[in-house]
N, C-alpha and C positions, 0 to 999 in steps of 0.2 A: 504494500500500499504506500502511495506517495506521502511524504512527510507533510504533517499539518494539512491533511486533506479535508478535515472537518472544519472549514472556515466559516464559522457562524458569527457574524458581527454582533456588536452590542446593539440594542434595539434603537437607542437614540443616535447611533452613528450611521450616517448614510453618505454616499459620494457627493451628495449636494451640500451637505454641511461640513463634511470632513475630508481631508486627504487621508488615505488608508495605506498602511504598510504591513505586510505579513512576514514573519521571521520564524526560523527554526534553528535549534542547536542542541548540543549535548547537555547544556545547562541553561538556567533561566537568563543569566546575563548575556550569553551569546545570542540567545533567541531575540532578546530585547534590542541588541545592537543591530541584528540583521533586520528587524522590523523597522528601526529608525533609518537604517540606510536605504530602505525601499523608498521612503518619502524623500529623503535627501537626494536620491538619484533623479527624482522627477524635476527638482529645481536645478541641479548642477548640469544636467544634460540639456534641458530646454534652453536655459539661460545661455549656456556655452554656445549653442548652435546659433542663436541670435547674435551674440557678440562676435563670433567668427565671421559672420557676413559683413558686420560693420567694420571689423578690423581689416578685411581685405581691401576695402576702399582706402583705408588709412595707409596700408603698406605701400600702395601705389605712389604715395607721396613722399615717403620716407626711405632713408638708407637702411642697410642691414642692421646696424646697431639700434636704430629706433624701432625696427620690427621686434626685435628681441625685448626691448622695453615695453612695448605695447602688449606683447603676449604675456609677460610677467605680470604686468599690472592687472590684465583682465583676469588672469588665473587666481591672483590674490584677492581681488575684489569679489569674484564669484564665491570663492571659498568663504570669505568673511561674511558676506551677505547671507549665504546659506546657513551658516553656523548661527547667526543671529536669528533667522527666521525659525530654525529648528529648535529654539529654546521653548517653544510652545508645544512641542510634541510630547504626548503622554502615552503610557502604556495602558491600554484600556482593558486588556484580558490576557490571562495566561491559561494554558491547558496543556495536557499531555497528548501526544499521539504515539502510542506505543512507548518506546524507551526515549523518545525525543521530546524536548520542551518546545512549546510554540507560543508565540506572542502576537498580539495585534497592537500596532501603534496607530495613533490618530493625531491629526492636527486640525484644530477647529479653524475653518477658513475665515470666518468673520473676526475672530480675536487676532489671528495672525495678520490679517489685512490691516486691522486697526494699528498694530504695532508698526507695520511697514509704513503706513501713511504718516504716523509720527516721525519715523525716521527720515522719510522723504521731506517732510516740512523742515526738520532741523538742517538737513543737507541743503535745501534751498536757501535757508537763511545764512549758512556758511558760504555758499556761492556768492550771494549778494554781498556779504561782508567783505569778501576778498575783491570783488569788482569795485566796490566803493573805495577800498584802500589802494587800488591800482589807478590812481589818478595820473593824467598825463604829465603833471608837473613833477611827479616823483622821479627818483632815481630809476632809470630804465631797467636796471637789474632787479630792483625791488618790485617794480611792476611785473616783470617777467615771473618772479617767484609767486606772486599773488595769482597771476593767470594760470601758471602751472598748477597751483594748488586747487584753483577753481575748476580747471579741467578734471583733475582727479575726482573732486567732489561730484561734478556733473556726470562722470562715467559711473560713479558709484550710485547716484540718483537713478540713472538709466536703468542700471541693473536692478535696483529696487523695484522699479516700475515694471520690469519684466517678470519679476517674481510675483508682484501684485497681480499681473495679468493671469498667472497660473492660478492664483487663489480665487479671483473674482470672475475669471472667464470673460472679461470684457476689457477693452482697451481703455488705459488711463488717459487723461488729458495730456496732450503734447506740451512739454515744458516750454516756457517763454525763451530760455536760454539753453540751447542744446549744446552738447559737448563739441559738436562740429562748428558751431558759431563761435565758441570761445577759442577754438584752434584758429579760426580765421582772425580773431582779434589779436592772437599771439603773432601770427605771420605779419599782420599789419604793423604791429609794434616793431618787429625786427626790421621791417622794410623802412618804416618811417623814422625810426630813431637814428639810423645811419651810424657809421663808425668813422671817427676822425682819428687819423693815424699820424703820429709824429715819430720820425725815425732818425737814428743816430748811426752813422757809418754803416748803413744798410745797402749792400750792393743790390742792383736791380733784380738779380736771380731770386735772392731771398725775399725782396719785397714782393715780386710776383707771386711766389709761392704762398706767402702770408695772405695777400689779397685773395688768391684762389680759394684757400681753406675758409676764409671768412664768408665768401660768396656761397660756398657749398653748404653753409648753415643758415642761408637766407639773409645774411647781412649785407648791407650795400655800403660802399665806401663813399663818404660825403665829407667835404671840408668843414661843413658846419654840423656834423653828426653829434648826437648827444651822448653816445658812447665813445669814450676816448681810449685810444690804445697807444702806449709808448713802446716802441721796439728799438732795442739797441744791440749792437754787435761789438763784442770785445774779443780781443785775441792776446793770447799769452805766448811769448817765444822763449824757448830754451835751446841753448846750444851755441855754437856746434859742440857735439859731443866728441869723444876720442876718434870716432870714425868719420867725422866731418858732416854729420847729420844735424839739421836744425828740426826741432820739434815744436809744433804749434797746436795749441788748444784754442778753438773757436767756440765761443758761447753766445747764444742768441737768448736774450731776455725779453719777454713780452709781458707788459703789465696792463691790466684792464681797469679803467677808472669809470665809475658810474656817475660821478659828479666831480667838479674841480677839487682836487686834493684828496679824494676818497679812492683809495686803491681797493678793488674788489678781489683781485687775484693776480698771482704772478706765475708765469710759466718759464722754464729754463730748459735748454737743451744744449749739450756739448758734442763736439766732434774734434777728433785728433788726426794729425797728419804729420809725416816726416819726409824731408827731402834734403838733399845737399845744398839746395838753394832755399833761403828763408821765404822769398816771395812765393815760390812754387809750393812750399809747405803750407802757407796761409791759404792760397787759392784752393788747394786740395782739401783743406779743412772745411772751408766755406761751401765747396761742392758736396761734401758729405753731409753738411746741414741741410742743403737743398734736397739731397736724396731722402733724408729722413723725413722731410716735410711732405714730399710727393709720395711716400710709401702708402700703401693701403693700411687702414686702421692705425695711423700714426699717433704719436703721443699728443701732438697739439690738437689734432681733431677730437681726440677723446677728451682733452681738458676743455675745449670750448663747448663740446657737447654736454659735458657735465655741468659747466658753468650756466648754460642756458637752460638746463632742465631742473635746476634747483627749485625747491618748494619751501613754503613757510612751514616752520616746525609746528606740530600740533599743539 
């Protein structure tokens, strides 16, 4: 006989009023967990399918690093929302089927929906608070942090709405500010803020590589840009050694300023080269810096991406 074949629900529990999960195991705890898992599966599978379709559109706009970030964020939010929703799951009935324990888990649709609506309301308030703090006159990096946090909250709210749809079997009201519209605000900020670069001893090859990486992140070079970058090249010469070789260390330092006098972050990268001619050693060291800048998944790209993805701490 199949395990837990005698599935007799509690009289006041119906598919209209409750989500139902059946579970079995060699002990009561295992059966309870299996029954709860049946209800959790409804949320995690259904919500994940919806978010995968939304994420595909996002992937078309971003590079590989951001794809990974979007996927990780989606998985984390789906899990956290499902856990929050499942706090209302109750074990309504235990029974034995031969030597196995059986359990019936139920989730009251109305009570769970009320909790979700409360969470959605709080999330909407958080989105509004971050948007109000992201004033155009603020430090551009501070505005970005608020927008990034608002996007996270909007993604969370959208997932709550999808969960609510499972419970209420009807579409919720379309939010006034979608996560897509917030991403557009973020792109507009990056484009309109502009990057003002001041460079010291920077050869054209390095300047071109620097500009290219900034463009790849949606930043525009503008002599009046609100985001200021100071880039400086320094070289240190040692030698000649006993074999007549000169050794050069070239260091590129890039500082990001959100407002005059306020340094947000600093990036440094070194390269070394040797030659019997000091000028040749210097040129080779600079060329190695350029190669590091142009490499896939380079350190400067990761630094800028991390800087632009920062969020306001909870």
